[in-house]
C-alpha positions in Angstrom: 66.4 97.7 15.2 67.7 94.0 13.9 69.7 91.6 16.3 72.8 92.1 13.9 72.7 95.6 15.3 72.6 95.6 18.3 75.0 92.3 19.0 77.4 94.8 17.1 76.8 97.5 19.2 77.3 95.5 23.0 80.5 93.7 20.8 81.7 97.1 20.5 81.5 97.6 24.3 82.9 94.0 25.0 86.1 94.3 22.4 86.6 98.2 24.1 86.6 96.6 27.3 88.0 93.1 27.6 89.8 92.2 24.6 88.1 88.9 24.4 85.4 86.8 26.0 85.5 83.4 27.2 82.4 81.2 25.9 79.7 80.4 28.1 79.9 77.4 30.0 76.6 75.2 29.0 75.1 73.0 31.7 72.5 70.9 30.1 69.9 68.8 31.7 67.9 66.5 29.6 68.2 63.3 27.8 67.6 61.8 24.3 64.1 60.7 25.8 63.2 64.7 27.2 63.9 66.0 23.8 61.7 63.4 22.1 59.3 64.8 24.6 59.9 68.6 23.9 59.4 67.8 20.3 55.9 66.4 21.0 55.0 69.1 23.2 56.1 72.2 20.6 53.3 70.3 18.2 50.6 70.3 20.5 51.2 73.6 21.8 52.7 75.8 18.9 54.6 79.1 19.9 55.2 78.2 23.4 58.9 77.2 24.6 59.5 73.2 26.2 63.4 74.0 26.6 64.0 77.3 29.2 67.5 78.6 28.8 69.3 80.4 31.7 71.9 82.8 31.7 73.9 83.3 35.3 77.0 84.1 36.6 79.7 82.7 39.0 79.3 85.1 41.8 77.3 84.8 45.2 75.3 87.5 44.1 73.6 84.8 42.4 73.1 82.0 44.4 69.6 82.1 44.1 69.6 80.4 40.7 72.1 78.0 41.6 69.9 76.8 44.5 66.2 76.2 42.1 68.5 74.4 40.1 70.5 71.9 42.5 66.9 71.7 44.4 65.3 70.6 41.5 63.0 73.3 41.5 63.3 74.7 38.4 62.6 71.6 37.0 59.9 70.6 39.1 58.0 73.8 39.4 58.0 74.6 35.5 56.9 71.3 34.2 53.3 71.9 34.5 53.8 74.6 32.4 55.3 72.7 29.5 59.0 73.4 30.3 60.5 70.0 30.0 64.1 71.0 29.6 66.6 73.3 32.0 69.4 74.5 29.8 71.7 76.9 32.1 75.0 79.1 30.8 78.1 80.7 32.7 79.3 83.8 31.7 82.2 85.7 33.1 80.3 89.2 33.0 76.7 90.9 32.3 78.0 92.1 28.8 78.3 88.6 26.9 75.4 87.7 28.8 73.6 90.2 27.2 75.1 89.7 24.0 73.8 86.1 23.9 70.0 87.2 25.1 70.2 89.6 22.0 71.0 86.7 19.9 67.9 84.7 21.1 70.0 82.5 23.4 68.6 83.3 26.4 65.1 83.6 27.9 65.8 84.5 31.2 69.2 86.0 32.7 70.1 86.7 36.5 72.6 89.4 35.7 73.8 92.9 36.9 71.1 95.6 36.7 73.3 97.9 34.9 74.1 95.2 31.5 70.4 95.4 30.5 70.2 99.3 30.0 72.6 99.2 27.8 70.7 96.1 25.7 67.4 97.5 26.1 68.7 100.8 25.0 69.9 99.5 22.1 66.6 97.5 21.3 66.9 94.1 23.2 63.4 93.1 23.9 63.5 92.6 27.9 62.3 93.7 31.2 63.4 93.2 34.8 60.8 91.3 36.7 62.6 90.7 40.1 65.4 91.7 42.1 68.0 89.5 43.1 70.4 91.2 45.3 71.5 94.6 46.3 75.3 96.1 47.2 78.0 93.4 47.5 80.9 94.5 46.0 84.3 96.0 47.8 86.9 98.1 46.9 90.2 96.3 47.8 93.6 97.9 47.6 96.8 96.2 48.1 98.3 95.4 51.7 100.6 98.5 51.7 98.5 101.2 49.6 97.6 103.9 52.2 93.7 105.1 51.6 92.6 108.1 53.5 89.3 108.6 51.2 88.1 108.5 47.2 90.5 111.4 46.6 93.7 109.0 47.4 92.4 106.6 44.1 94.0 109.4 42.0 97.3 107.8 40.2 96.1 104.6 41.1 95.1 101.6 38.6 91.9 99.5 39.7 90.7 96.7 37.9 86.7 96.2 38.0 84.3 95.2 35.5 83.9 96.7 32.0 82.3 99.9 31.1 78.2 99.9 31.1 78.3 97.3 34.4 77.3 97.9 37.8 80.9 98.3 39.7 81.7 100.4 36.4 78.9 102.8 37.2 78.6 102.9 41.0 82.8 103.5 40.9 82.7 106.3 38.7 79.4 107.9 40.2 81.2 107.7 44.1 84.3 109.3 42.4 82.4 112.4 40.6 80.3 112.8 43.6 83.7 113.2 45.9 85.1 115.5 43.4 87.4 113.2 41.7 88.5 113.6 38.0 87.8 110.1 36.8 90.4 110.5 34.4 92.7 110.5 37.1 91.9 107.1 38.4 93.4 104.1 35.4 90.3 102.2 35.5 90.9 98.8 34.1 88.3 96.5 32.7 88.5 93.1 33.6 87.0 90.2 34.5 87.7 88.7 38.3 90.0 86.2 37.5 92.4 88.5 35.6 91.6 91.4 38.1 92.2 88.9 41.2 95.6 87.7 39.4 96.3 91.2 38.4 96.5 92.6 42.2 98.4 89.5 43.4 100.9 89.7 40.5 101.3 93.3 41.9 100.4 94.8 38.6 97.5 96.7 39.7 97.1 98.5 42.7 93.5 97.3 43.4 90.3 96.1 42.2 86.7 97.0 42.7 84.5 93.4 42.4 81.6 91.9 43.7 81.9 89.0 45.9 83.2 86.7 46.7 86.8 87.9 45.3 87.3 90.4 47.8 86.8 88.0 50.5 89.2 85.7 48.5 91.7 88.1 47.6 91.6 89.1 51.6 92.0 85.8 52.8 94.8 85.1 50.8 96.5 88.1 52.2 96.9 89.5 48.4 94.9 92.9 49.7 93.0 95.2 52.0 89.2 95.9 52.3 88.6 99.6 51.8 85.0 100.4 50.9 82.6 98.9 50.5 79.9 99.0 47.7 76.9 99.9 49.8 78.8 103.0 51.3 79.8 104.1 47.8 75.8 104.1 46.8 73.5 103.0 49.8 71.2 99.8 48.8 72.2 100.1 45.3 70.7 97.7 42.7 73.2 94.8 41.9 72.0 91.9 40.2 68.0 91.3 38.4 66.3 88.8 37.0 65.6 89.4 33.3 63.0 87.8 31.2 62.2 88.3 27.1 59.4 90.4 26.2 58.5 87.2 23.8 58.3 85.2 27.2 56.4 88.0 29.0 53.7 88.1 25.7 53.7 84.3 25.0 53.9 82.7 28.2 52.9 85.1 30.9 51.7 81.9 33.3 55.5 80.5 32.9 56.6 83.9 33.7 55.1 84.1 37.2 55.9 80.5 37.9 59.8 81.6 37.5 59.2 84.5 39.6 57.4 82.2 42.4 60.4 79.8 42.1 63.1 82.4 42.5 61.0 84.3 45.3 61.3 80.5 47.3 65.2 80.1 46.1 65.9 83.7 47.6 64.0 82.9 50.8 65.8 79.7 51.3 69.2 81.1 50.6 68.4 83.6 53.8 67.2 81.3 55.8 70.1 78.9 55.3 73.4 80.7 54.5 75.6 77.8 55.3 74.0 75.7 52.7 73.8 78.6 50.4 77.7 78.7 50.4 77.9 75.0 50.3 76.0 75.1 47.1 78.0 77.8 45.5 81.3 76.1 46.7 80.0 72.7 45.0 79.0 74.3 41.7 82.2 76.3 41.4 84.9 74.4 42.6 85.4 77.0 45.4 86.7 76.9 48.4 84.3 76.7 51.3 86.3 78.6 53.9 86.5 81.4 51.4 82.8 81.5 50.5 81.7 81.2 54.0 83.9 84.4 54.7 82.5 86.0 52.2 78.7 85.4 53.0 79.7 86.0 56.9 81.2 89.7 55.5 79.8 90.9 52.3 77.3 94.3 52.7 74.9 92.4 50.0 71.4 91.3 50.8 69.4 88.8 48.7 66.1 90.7 47.4 63.3 89.6 45.1 61.3 92.5 45.1 62.3 94.6 41.7 60.6 97.9 43.4 63.8 97.9 45.5 65.7 98.2 42.4 63.7 100.8 40.5 65.3 104.2 42.1 69.0 103.0 41.7 68.2 101.6 38.4 67.1 104.8 36.9 70.0 106.4 38.3 72.1 103.9 36.7 70.5 104.9 33.6 70.9 108.5 33.9 74.6 108.5 35.0 74.8 106.0 31.6 73.3 108.5 29.3 75.7 111.0 30.8 79.1 109.1 30.3 77.7 108.6 26.5 77.2 104.5 27.1 73.7 105.0 25.8 72.1 107.0 23.1 69.0 107.8 25.1 68.1 107.9 28.6 65.9 105.1 29.9 62.9 105.4 32.2 61.3 102.8 34.8 59.0 101.7 32.0 61.5 101.1 29.7 63.4 98.7 32.3 61.1 97.1 34.9 57.6 94.9 34.4 56.6 94.5 38.5 53.2 93.3 37.5 54.3 89.5 37.7 56.1 90.3 41.1 53.4 91.8 42.6 50.7 89.9 41.5 52.8 86.4 42.7 52.9 88.1 45.8 50.1 89.3 46.4 48.9 85.9 46.2 51.2 84.9 48.8 50.0 87.8 51.2 46.3 86.6 50.8 47.0 82.6 51.4 
């Protein structure tokens, strides 16, 4: 299936759910000298890349990418593999991020585990090679809204990520498992910013969003937490590290190092959550107090082992197929390549 068809399929989901998408922010690191060096290396190593393009979203779920960047680990660790320039692209949600990967504009993506399911089902040649986090989203309602369980959401309007996203899938599965007719809840596809603004203005009754948005809403007195996503679906996969099949096939050693650096960054933020909050606040111009509160109170956990995410991701694929988000039901082999992580983690254990 060609790229145009895949992009068209993903674009249809975006138009249906988002209306419009803001352009990704390109945070480039490099210089004219670097670009000249890139060209020279490309001549010496045909078929191999010298610029690595990484996509991510401004969520505390994906601080590992930011830490690796701020510490200079991407540049330092990947240089021996011919990478002389790192380009980072920021996306509002996973659907446009997967569109960019389909278009050949990304090599690596920190993204929710659900959007790649739709993209891979439509023909995107890519695999999940590492986990990024589990859980980490909250259902927040207006301060005066009464909540007495899933059934009490009937008749309410809830803003969340678009169809095929982690939040959309988790919430709808949770409602159905609790005997709630999903059509009775007005679920609105919205980015975190517009959803937060709509709740604050009283235009919707609640939001189901990834952190830090729930904590920011609470601290501003615009909403109250009622359910965490880990209560809806314990230890569910949230964000993952996705790489293209092209990179896996042509530069497997580079993929191994990307995973090593990701593991290092993940271990670092778990050991230094205060610094992680500072890095996030700096990178996103967020309020540090709000980010610290989010990290202290979320039910998420930063992880790197993709095997932790296999069961819930395969279940996402099943739910997506049943809800007609995908035309075929994907299995573990379609979505994951855990061999790189297993090799890298095995090396660490043997040292």
